[in-house]
Structure formats: C-alpha cells, structure tokens
C-alpha positions as CSV (number, residue, x, y, z in Angstrom):
1,M,-9.7,99.7,1.2
2,E,-11.4,96.3,2.3
3,K,-11.0,97.1,6.2
4,N,-13.0,100.1,5.1
5,N,-15.6,97.8,3.3
6,E,-15.9,95.8,6.4
7,L,-16.1,99.4,8.4
8,G,-18.8,100.7,6.2
9,Q,-21.3,97.9,6.6
10,I,-20.6,97.4,10.1
11,L,-22.1,101.3,9.9
12,K,-24.7,100.4,7.7
13,A,-25.7,97.8,9.9
14,Y,-25.6,99.7,13.1
15,R,-27.9,102.7,11.5
16,E,-30.3,100.8,9.4
17,K,-30.8,98.5,13.5
18,A,-31.0,102.0,15.0
19,F,-33.2,104.2,12.4
20,P,-35.2,101.4,10.4
21,D,-37.9,103.3,9.2
22,Q,-35.5,106.3,8.7
23,G,-33.7,107.3,5.1
24,L,-30.1,108.2,4.9
25,R,-30.5,111.8,4.9
26,R,-32.6,112.0,8.1
27,V,-30.1,110.4,9.8
28,A,-26.8,112.1,8.5
29,A,-28.6,115.0,9.2
30,K,-29.0,113.7,13.3
31,I,-25.8,112.8,13.2
32,G,-24.8,116.3,11.9
33,I,-23.2,115.2,8.6
34,D,-23.8,115.3,4.9
35,Y,-26.0,112.7,4.0
36,A,-23.4,112.0,0.9
37,H,-20.5,112.0,3.4
38,L,-22.2,109.1,5.2
39,F,-23.1,107.7,2.0
40,R,-19.0,107.1,1.4
41,I,-18.5,106.1,4.8
42,E,-21.2,103.3,4.4
43,L,-19.1,102.0,0.9
44,G,-15.6,102.2,1.7
45,Q,-15.1,104.7,0.1
46,Y,-13.9,107.1,2.8
47,T,-12.5,107.0,6.4
48,P,-14.4,109.1,9.0
49,A,-12.4,111.0,11.7
50,D,-12.0,110.6,14.8
51,E,-15.1,112.7,16.0
52,T,-17.1,111.6,13.2
53,L,-17.0,108.4,13.9
54,L,-18.0,109.2,17.6
55,K,-21.2,110.9,16.7
56,I,-21.8,108.2,14.5
57,L,-21.8,105.4,17.2
58,D,-23.1,107.9,19.7
59,T,-26.5,108.9,17.4
60,Y,-27.1,105.1,16.9
61,G,-26.5,104.2,20.3
62,I,-23.1,102.2,20.1
63,K,-22.1,102.5,24.3
64,D,-20.7,98.7,24.4
65,L,-17.0,99.1,25.2
66,D,-16.1,96.3,22.5
67,E,-18.5,97.5,20.0
68,R,-16.7,100.8,19.7
69,L,-13.1,99.5,20.0
70,K,-13.9,97.1,16.9
71,V,-14.9,100.0,14.7
72,F,-12.0,102.1,15.9
73,N,-9.6,99.3,14.8
74,L,-11.2,99.2,11.6
75,A,-10.9,102.7,11.5
76,R,-6.8,101.9,11.9
77,L,-4.9,101.4,9.4
78,S,-1.8,101.1,11.3
79,P,-1.5,97.4,13.2
80,S,0.3,99.5,16.1
81,H,-2.9,101.4,16.8
82,Q,-5.1,97.7,17.7
83,E,-2.3,97.2,20.5
84,A,-2.5,100.5,21.6
85,I,-6.2,101.1,21.8
86,E,-6.3,97.3,23.6
87,K,-3.4,98.5,25.6
88,V,-5.4,101.9,27.1
89,A,-8.8,100.4,27.3
90,K,-8.1,98.6,30.0
91,Q,-7.5,101.7,31.9
92,Y,-11.3,102.8,30.5
93,E,-13.6,99.8,30.8
94,G,-16.9,101.0,31.4
95,K,-16.4,104.9,30.3
96,P,-15.9,104.7,26.9
97,Q,-16.3,108.2,26.0
98,E,-13.2,109.1,28.2
99,F,-11.3,106.2,26.7
100,V,-12.1,107.1,23.1
101,E,-10.9,111.3,24.1
102,V,-8.1,110.1,25.9
103,F,-6.7,107.8,23.4
104,Y,-7.3,110.4,20.7
105,R,-5.5,112.8,22.4
106,K,-2.6,110.9,22.7
107,S,-2.8,109.1,19.7
108,R,-2.5,112.7,17.2
109,K,0.2,113.6,19.9
110,N,2.5,110.8,18.7
111,K,1.8,111.3,15.0
112,S,2.6,114.7,15.2
113,K,6.0,114.2,16.3
C-alpha cells in the first residue's frame, strides 16, 4: 500500500500542476475515467491499469521518460518489473509512448505463462 500512496501523491501533484484551476471531475472527464476512480487512485486505494496510467500521464502532459518510468515503477508491485523496465527503456530513449506499449505487451505475455 505504501507504493500506492506515493503513486497517488505524485499523480495528484501532476494533476494540480497541469490543471490548477480545474476540479477532479473535470480532469477525470478529460482522461476518460470516472472521477471516483481518479480519486481512489490519488488516495492510494487503487493502482490503475497500464492503459489508464498512460491516459493520465498523457492528459497531464508528462512526456519525460524518467518521470514516466518513475510512475510505472511505483505502479508495479514486483521488483523484477523495475529491472525489466530499465532494460527495455534504454532501447526506446526519446520515444516514451513506443517504449511503454512495447514493454507492457511483453510484460503481459510473460505473466500469462
């Protein structure tokens, strides 16, 4: 739960920086999720799916690969994910969207084995 709390705090800070004058409902609508879902993510009660996390980061304008890695690392519970993310990320420097899509396709295949 500690990781989820940190993830939630970071995402809330990103939201407040990106949309300082807009409420949670309006921002959640921009992302395309229910505001209660976003609220629970920010409280650390829920870890978003990969696709939802991508939508949030894109909506907030977080393009920096290091920032994206930080957020995805916090969202993953397994320490082995961090090593795998860092290894794959080196191949996709400067292309954060492609990196995330490729990594999580590979990650999902490995989980289903």
